[in-house]
C-alpha positions in Angstrom: 1.9 -8.9 0.5 -0.6 -8.3 -2.4 1.3 -5.2 -3.6 4.6 -7.0 -3.7 6.6 -7.2 -6.9 7.2 -10.8 -6.2 3.5 -11.5 -6.3 3.3 -9.6 -9.6 6.3 -11.7 -10.9 4.4 -14.8 -10.0 1.4 -13.7 -12.0 3.5 -12.8 -14.9 5.0 -16.3 -14.9 1.5 -17.7 -14.9 0.7 -15.5 -18.0 -1.9 -13.4 -16.2 -4.1 -11.0 -18.2 -5.0 -7.4 -17.3 -8.2 -8.5 -15.6 -6.2 -10.8 -13.3 -4.0 -7.9 -12.3 -7.1 -5.9 -11.6 -8.5 -8.7 -9.5 -5.2 -8.9 -7.5 -5.3 -5.2 -6.7 -9.0 -5.4 -5.9 -8.4 -8.2 -3.4 -6.3 -5.9 -1.3 -9.1 -3.4 -1.2 -12.2 -5.7 -0.9 -10.4 -7.3 2.1 -10.9 -4.0 3.9 -14.6 -4.8 4.1 -13.6 -7.3 6.8 -12.2 -4.6 9.1 -15.5 -4.0 10.9 -15.4 -7.7 11.9 -12.5 -6.8 14.2 -14.9 -4.7 16.2 -17.2 -7.7 16.6 -14.4 -10.0 17.7 -13.2 -7.6 20.4 -16.7 -6.2 21.4 -16.7 -7.9 24.9 -13.0 -8.4 25.3 -11.0 -6.3 27.8 -7.7 -7.6 26.2 -7.2 -7.5 22.5 -3.6 -8.6 22.0 -4.3 -12.3 21.9 -7.1 -12.0 19.3 -4.9 -9.8 17.1 -1.9 -12.1 17.2 -3.9 -15.3 16.5 -5.9 -13.9 13.6 -2.8 -12.4 12.1 -1.0 -15.7 12.5 -3.5 -17.6 10.3 -3.5 -14.8 7.8 0.3 -14.9 7.4 0.4 -18.7 7.5 -1.6 -19.0 4.2 1.2 -17.3 2.2 3.2 -20.5 2.9 1.3 -22.1 0.0 1.6 -19.4 -2.7 4.1 -21.5 -4.7 1.5 -24.3 -5.2 -0.1 -22.1 -7.9 2.9 -23.0 -10.1 2.3 -26.8 -10.1 -1.1 -26.7 -11.8 -1.1 -28.0 -15.4 -3.5 -25.3 -16.3 -2.0 -21.8 -15.6 -5.5 -20.3 -15.2 -6.3 -22.7 -12.4 -3.1 -21.7 -10.7 -4.0 -18.0 -11.1 -7.4 -18.6 -9.4 -5.9 -20.6 -6.7 -3.4 -17.8 -6.0 -6.1 -15.1 -6.0 -8.4 -17.1 -3.6 -5.5 -17.8 -1.3 -4.4 -14.1 -1.2 -8.0 -13.1 -0.6 -8.4 -15.3 2.4 -5.0 -14.1 3.8 -5.8 -10.5 3.2 -9.2 -10.8 4.9 -7.7 -12.2 8.0 -4.9 -9.6 8.1 -7.5 -6.9 7.7 -9.4 -8.1 10.8 -6.1 -8.3 12.7 -5.1 -4.9 11.5 -8.3 -3.3 12.8 -7.8 -4.8 16.2 -4.1 -3.7 16.2 -5.0 -0.1 15.4 -7.4 0.1 18.4 -4.8 -1.6 20.6 -2.1 1.0 19.5 -4.4 4.0 19.8 -4.7 3.3 23.5 -1.0 3.3 23.9 0.2 6.2 21.8 -1.2 9.7 22.7 -2.7 11.8 19.8 -0.2 14.7 20.5 2.7 12.8 19.0 1.0 10.0 17.1 2.2 11.5 13.7 5.8 11.3 14.8 5.3 7.8 16.2 3.9 6.4 13.0 6.6 8.2 10.9 9.4 6.5 13.0 7.7 3.2 12.8 7.3 3.4 9.1 10.9 4.3 8.7 11.9 1.1 10.4 9.6 -1.0 8.3 11.0 0.6 5.1 14.5 -0.4 6.0 13.5 -4.0 6.6 11.5 -4.1 3.4 14.3 -2.6 1.4 16.9 -5.1 2.6 14.5 -8.1 2.1 13.4 -6.8 -1.3 16.9 -6.4 -2.7 18.0 -9.8 -1.5 14.9 -11.5 -2.9 14.8 -9.7 -6.2 18.5 -10.2 -6.9 18.2 -13.9 -6.1 15.2 -14.3 -8.4 16.9 -12.4 -11.2 19.9 -14.8 -11.1 17.5 -17.4 -12.6 15.7 -15.1 -15.0 15.9 -16.0 -18.7 16.3 -12.2 -19.5 19.1 -11.6 -17.0 21.6 -9.0 -18.2 24.9 -10.0 -19.9 27.1 -9.0 -16.9 25.2 -11.3 -14.6 25.1 -14.1 -17.2 28.8 -13.9 -18.0 29.7 -13.8 -14.3 27.6 -17.0 -13.7 29.3 -18.8 -16.6 32.8 -17.8 -15.5 32.2 -19.0 -11.9 30.9 -22.3 -13.3 27.5 -21.9 -11.8 25.5 -22.1 -15.0 24.0 -25.5 -14.0 22.8 -24.0 -10.7 21.3 -20.8 -11.9 19.1 -22.3 -14.7 16.0 -20.4 -15.7 13.8 -23.5 -15.2 14.6 -23.3 -11.5 13.2 -19.8 -11.1 9.7 -20.9 -10.1 11.1 -23.2 -7.4 13.3 -20.5 -5.9 10.3 -18.1 -5.9 8.3 -20.7 -4.0 11.0 -21.1 -1.5 11.2 -17.4 -1.0 7.5 -17.3 -0.1 8.1 -20.1 2.5 11.0 -18.2 4.1 9.0 -14.9 4.2 6.1 -16.7 5.9 8.3 -18.0 8.7 9.8 -14.5 9.1 6.3 -13.0 9.4 5.3 -15.5 12.0 8.5 -14.9 14.0 7.5 -11.2 13.9 4.3 -12.0 15.6 6.2 -13.4 18.6 7.8 -10.0 19.0 4.4 -8.3 18.6 3.0 -10.5 21.4 5.5 -8.9 23.8 4.1 -5.4 23.3 2.1 -3.9 26.2 -1.6 -3.3 26.1 -4.2 -1.5 28.2 -7.1 -3.3 29.7 -10.3 -1.6 28.3 -13.7 -1.5 29.8 -16.5 -3.7 28.3 -18.8 -2.0 25.9 -22.5 -2.1 26.9 -23.8 -0.8 23.5 -25.1 -3.4 21.0 -23.0 -4.1 17.9 -25.6 -2.5 15.7 -25.6 0.8 17.7 -21.8 0.7 17.8 -21.5 0.3 14.0 -24.1 3.1 13.4 -22.6 5.6 15.8 -19.9 7.0 13.5 -22.5 7.7 10.8 -24.3 10.1 13.2 -21.1 12.2 13.4 -21.3 14.9 10.7 -17.6 15.5 10.5 -16.9 11.8 10.1 -19.4 11.7 7.2 -17.5 14.5 5.6 -14.2 12.6 6.1 -15.9 9.4 4.8 -17.0 11.3 1.6 -13.4 12.5 1.0 -12.0 9.0 1.7 -14.4 7.3 -0.7 -13.7 9.9 -3.4 -9.9 9.7 -2.9 -9.9 5.9 -3.0 -12.1 5.9 -6.2 -9.4 8.0 -7.8 -6.5 5.9 -6.4 -8.1 2.7 -7.7 -7.9 3.9 -11.4 -5.0 2.0 -12.8 -3.7 0.8 -9.5 -3.3 -2.8 -10.8 -1.1 -1.8 -13.7 1.9 0.1 -12.3 4.2 -3.0 -11.8 3.0 -4.9 -14.8 3.6 -1.8 -17.0 7.2 -1.6 -15.7 7.8 -5.3 -16.3 6.1 -5.7 -19.6 5.8 -2.3 -21.4 9.0 -0.6 -20.1 10.8 -4.0 -20.2 12.4 -3.5 -16.8 13.9 -6.4 -14.9 12.7 -7.3 -11.4 15.9 -5.9 -10.0 15.2 -2.6 -11.8 11.7 -2.6 -10.4 13.3 -3.1 -7.0 15.6 -0.1 -7.6 12.5 2.0 -8.4 10.9 0.7 -5.2 14.1 1.5 -3.3 14.2 5.1 -4.5 10.5 5.4 -3.6 11.3 3.9 -0.2 14.3 6.1 0.4 12.3 9.2 -0.4 9.6 8.0 2.0 12.1 7.2 4.7 13.7 10.7 4.5 10.3 12.5 4.4 8.5 10.6 7.2 10.1 12.8 9.8 8.9 15.9 7.9 5.4 14.6 7.6 5.2 13.6 11.2 6.2 17.0 12.4 4.0 18.7 9.8 0.9 16.7 10.9 1.4 17.3 14.6 1.9 21.0 14.0 -0.6 21.8 11.2 -3.1 18.9 11.2 -4.0 16.1 8.9 -6.3 18.1 6.6 -3.5 20.5 5.7 -1.1 17.7 5.1 -3.6 15.9 2.9 -4.2 19.0 0.8 -0.5 18.9 -0.2 -0.7 15.2 -0.9 -3.7 15.5 -3.2 -1.9 18.2 -5.2 1.2 16.0 -5.6 -0.8 12.8 -6.0 -2.5 14.1 -9.2 0.8 15.1 -10.7 2.6 11.7 -10.2 0.6 9.7 -12.9 1.3 12.4 -15.5 5.0 11.5 -15.5 4.1 8.0 -16.8 2.5 9.5 -19.9 6.0 10.3 -21.3 7.7 6.9 -20.7 8.4 4.0 -23.0 10.8 1.0 -23.2 13.7 3.1 -24.7 13.2 6.2 -22.7 11.9 5.9 -19.1 14.4 8.1 -17.2 11.5 10.1 -15.7 10.6 7.1 -13.7 13.4 7.8 -11.2 12.3 11.4 -10.6 8.7 10.1 -10.2 9.9 7.6 -7.7 11.3 10.4 -5.5 8.2 12.5 -5.8 5.7 9.7 -5.2 7.7 8.4 -2.3 7.5 11.8 -0.6 3.7 12.0 -1.4 2.8 8.5 -0.3 4.7 8.9 3.0 2.4 11.8 3.9 -0.7 10.1 2.6 0.0 6.9 4.6 0.4 8.8 7.8 -2.7 10.9 7.2 -4.7 7.8 6.3 -3.9 6.2 9.7 -4.0 9.3 11.8 -6.9 11.4 10.4 -9.7 9.1 11.3 -8.1 8.5 14.8 -8.0 12.2 15.4 -11.7 12.6 14.6 -13.0 9.6 16.5 -14.1 10.0 20.1 -11.9 8.3 22.7 -12.8 4.6 22.9 -14.4 4.5 19.4 -11.3 4.6 17.3 -11.6 1.0 16.2 -15.1 1.2 14.8 -14.4 4.6 13.1 -11.3 3.2 11.6 -13.0 0.0 10.5 -15.9 1.7 8.7 -13.5 4.2 7.1 -11.2 1.5 5.8 -14.1 -0.7 4.6 -15.8 2.0 2.6 -12.6 3.2 1.1 -11.5 -0.3 0.2 -14.9 -0.9 -1.5 -14.5 2.3 -3.6 -11.0 1.5 -4.7 -12.0 -2.1 -5.5 -14.7 -0.7 -7.8 -12.5 1.5 -9.9 -9.7 -1.1 -9.9 -12.0 -3.7 -11.4 -13.4 -1.2 -13.9 -9.9 -0.4 -15.0 -9.5 -4.0 -16.1 -13.0 -4.4 -17.5 -12.9 -1.1 -19.5 -9.3 -1.6 -20.5 -8.9 0.8 -23.5 -7.1 0.3 -26.8 -3.7 1.8 -27.6 -4.0 5.5 -28.6 -2.0 6.5 -31.7 -3.0 10.0 -32.9 -0.3 12.1 -34.6 2.5 12.6 -32.1 0.4 11.2 -29.3 1.3 7.5 -28.7 -0.1 6.1 -25.5 -0.3 2.6 -24.2 -3.7 1.5 -22.7 -2.2 1.7 -19.2 -1.0 5.3 -19.8 -4.5 6.4 -20.8 -5.8 4.9 -17.5 -2.9 6.6 -15.5 -3.8 10.0 -17.0 -7.5 9.6 -16.1 -6.6 8.6 -12.6 -4.4 11.6 -12.1 -7.2 14.0 -13.1 -9.6 12.2 -10.7 -7.1 12.6 -7.8 -7.0 16.4 -8.2 -10.8 16.6 -7.8 -10.6 14.9 -4.4 -9.6 18.3 -2.9 -13.3 19.3 -3.2 -14.7 17.1 -0.4 -11.5 17.6 1.6 -12.2 21.3 2.0 -15.4 20.7 3.9 -13.8 18.5 6.7 -13.5 20.4 10.0 -10.2 20.3 11.9 -8.9 22.7 14.5 -5.5 23.2 12.8 -6.9 23.5 9.2 -6.6 26.8 7.2 -6.8 28.2 3.7 -4.9 26.7 0.8 -2.6 29.8 0.9 -1.9 29.2 4.6 -1.3 25.5 3.9 1.3 26.2 1.1 3.1 28.8 3.2 3.2 26.5 6.2 4.4 23.7 3.9 7.2 25.9 2.6 8.3 26.9 6.1 8.4 23.2 7.2 10.3 22.1 4.2 13.0 24.7 4.9 13.2 23.7 8.6 13.3 20.0 7.7 16.2 20.6 5.2 18.2 22.6 7.8 17.7 19.8 10.4 18.9 17.2 7.9 22.0 19.2 7.1 22.8 19.3 10.8 
């Protein structure tokens, strides 16, 4: 996946520049523009499963060739090959994802969709955690900067000729091949899921695409989504590179950070699922916006010799992103009329992706200089993180105007949040 630390590691090995990392992050967002194509593909289809599986298959198959980027004599050529390959893969997966969300919304009732997605995401986190640890530990065995304990253990076991740093690129390429086949095997399982036969749509594609824009409440949701994604895009390309290059963390340490983040998300998905089903998506998103603006501020106090705050930030951001992820999927589905979830979701994802792509690219193009002023010493990435945090807080303005039956005042939201936290902690103790 584009956000994977293994892809970032590959770009670091190819000596990628900040603009390349911005492009990488932008690809994940600009690919969302292809979501509405999923509506066109399934417009006259009564069964959507086959289209979803086949399109996703070709999207996953392309990752088989990621390692080829390392064999180019010119690293910049390898970087562009990698970015183009990831763009094609992400575009196909975006189309398949749009079809999948419509397929799923027909199966899972709205009344417990929040809890369904929370349980599903928990399972995905466990799988990602296991695969991430195995992969990162394996790659770090070949790293030239591996720690002394690992290096001494390799020497004592007589394995120094096997775990040589020059083999790291080959092992990383093999890892991408293995992951591709696992992804394709997963599609076989997906093909066994049930689906409902839907009636054919008689509206033209043009009318179908324009119908959400006539919905006042959807326009309000779209305004918030675009504002929020503009804020999220600021500095989004630099989190992992900052850890690897400026904080001088190993890939395994980055995986530990990701694991803490995942564990926090895993434990909080149940809370967010119950909170959303009881209090609504708008109330949940208010909490997430407040926390989301705070997370980047932790990064302003970190450096290579002192970055202990990163573990606390991992816990907090994992909790926040668990809620944000559920809301992002569920909010638009709760607003969309029955039978129009796919086109609503496609347009929402496309416009949000376009906005995040814009600020992600601008973060690389307008990459600032290091700030040294008295006791203030900030790396360029930290300046960008701080700006992004402030922008996130302002997203609460358009959020207030969205209409939802379960929404209430900010005071009501905070009180409900407190009550749900207490209830959640009691249930976990039991």
